[in-house]
Steps between C-alpha positions, in 0.01 A plus 500: 500500500842575351695240307752272669860520388749218536878526536659277235867415455521774234349753744736380774800580283360824356395647834765336722238319711571250777224258395279368220137390508503121462142409578173679563247403766171686470424457872837659578427796271168562678677477838779736393251760374314479834829547689593806294150647544524444877846656520376805307204526740733500804733750334213742437304439822798520739744699286729196512796553270727246667344171389731208423376231261547124492711548187736728695527244783579221252748717309683587823519129592641403160163367377514198730184287479505393865295676762191715482499866408201729553346667194607837637561676832512858616848568629518637855761762567 
């Protein structure tokens, strides 16, 4: 398994990031890896290139904490 990298305040400034990593939850890491693996599976199996992630939903909403966002969806055109 590859190493995990964390966005620090120094990285935020150096790479012009919108966030920093403040705390790590192992259960969340396992979940996130499963979500990415599942998204890759759908992309390969169904040639789905138009998947929108939870991060994109939250970014578009201004990172509001209220409400539920799915892990990812395939956009319908």
